[in-house]
Each structure stands twice: as C-alpha cells, then as structure tokens.
C-alpha positions in Angstrom: -32.4 84.1 120.7 -33.4 86.3 117.9 -32.7 83.6 115.4 -35.1 81.2 117.1 -37.9 83.8 117.0 -37.3 84.3 113.3 -37.5 80.6 112.6 -40.8 80.3 114.4 -42.3 83.2 112.5 -41.1 81.8 109.2 -42.6 78.4 109.9 -45.9 79.8 111.1 -46.8 81.8 108.0 -47.2 80.4 104.5 -45.0 82.2 102.0 -47.1 81.2 98.9 -50.5 82.9 98.7 -51.8 80.2 96.3 -54.4 77.8 97.7 -53.0 74.4 98.9 -53.1 71.6 96.3 -53.9 68.0 97.1 -52.7 64.9 95.5 -55.0 61.9 95.1 -53.3 58.5 94.9 -55.5 55.7 93.5 -54.4 52.4 95.0 -55.5 49.7 92.8 -57.1 46.9 94.7 -56.5 43.3 93.6 -58.7 42.5 90.6 -61.3 40.0 91.5 -60.9 36.8 89.4 -63.6 34.3 90.2 -62.1 30.8 90.3 -65.4 28.9 90.2 -64.2 26.3 92.8 -67.5 25.8 94.5 -69.4 25.4 91.2 -66.7 22.9 90.0 -67.0 21.0 93.2 -70.8 20.8 92.9 -70.4 19.5 89.3 -67.8 17.0 90.5 -70.0 15.6 93.3 -73.3 15.5 91.5 -73.6 13.6 88.2 -70.1 14.5 86.9 -71.0 13.9 83.2 -68.0 12.8 81.2 -65.8 13.9 84.1 -66.2 17.5 83.1 -66.8 18.6 86.7 -63.6 17.0 87.8 -61.6 18.6 85.0 -63.3 22.0 85.8 -62.3 21.5 89.4 -58.7 21.0 88.4 -58.7 24.2 86.3 -60.4 26.1 89.2 -57.6 25.0 91.6 -55.0 26.1 89.0 -56.8 29.4 88.7 -56.7 29.9 92.5 -53.0 29.0 92.6 -52.2 31.5 89.8 -54.2 34.1 91.7 -52.2 33.5 94.9 -48.9 33.8 93.1 -50.1 37.1 91.6 -50.4 36.0 87.9 -53.8 37.5 87.2 -53.6 36.8 83.5 -53.0 33.1 84.0 -55.7 33.0 86.7 -58.2 34.5 84.3 -57.3 32.0 81.6 -57.7 29.0 83.9 -60.9 30.5 85.3 -62.4 31.0 81.9 -61.7 27.4 81.0 -63.2 26.2 84.3 -66.3 28.3 83.6 -66.8 26.9 80.1 -66.4 23.3 81.4 -68.8 24.0 84.3 -71.4 25.3 81.8 -71.1 22.2 79.6 -71.2 19.9 82.7 -74.3 21.7 83.9 -76.0 21.4 80.5 -75.3 17.7 80.3 -76.4 17.2 83.9 -79.8 18.9 83.2 -80.3 16.8 80.0 -79.4 13.6 81.8 -81.8 14.4 84.7 -84.6 15.2 82.3 -84.0 11.9 80.4 -83.9 10.0 83.6 -87.3 11.3 84.5 -88.9 11.1 81.0 -87.7 7.6 79.9 -89.1 5.7 82.8 -92.4 7.5 82.4 -92.5 6.5 78.7 -91.6 2.9 79.5 -94.4 2.7 82.1 -96.9 4.2 79.6 -95.9 1.6 77.0 -96.7 -1.3 79.3 -100.2 0.0 80.2 
C-alpha cells in the first residue's frame, strides 16, 4: 500500500522545474496546382482556333491526372503548357472576333 501512495505522489509532481516546451509540427498541405480545365473547355467549345483549345484541354486533363497520382512536378509542367496554349487560343479568338466584326463593316461601307 505504501508503494502505491509513492507512485501517485511521483506522478502528480513534475520533477523538472523548467517550463514545459512545445513542439510545432507543420503539416504541409497539398500544393495547389491549377489545371486550367474549365478555361481549356471554354476555348475548345468557343472558336477553337487551330485546335489550340482542344490541345490545351488534353494537357489540362493530363495535369489533373498527374495531380491525382501525386506527381506535382509533372502536373505543373502539363498545367504550364495548358496555360500557354490557352493564352494563345484566347488571343487568336479575340483577333478572329474583331476581324469578323470589322471586315463586314468595311465591306458594307465599300458598297455605299
């Protein structure tokens, strides 16, 4: 019985007078890699100049697949290519839209 009382007393008091230390563990969350699937789909469905939107969509899907597997480096590479293709597709779409508006106006003015 004496032994049990001693154990309780030993557990109840800290033996070290130093203040308690804490350890902080930083859990790294998954790095966000944008795959640009929605942008690629938009470029594929509207105007799709030189099939750049479709090719960008393929790279976006590859980027998403790499991200699901856990290959963030591969996902970033495919996403970067998809972004570049989407930018070029958007530029060509804007130029084409402007030309489709301006050319008929110029033709109508020439006949007046």
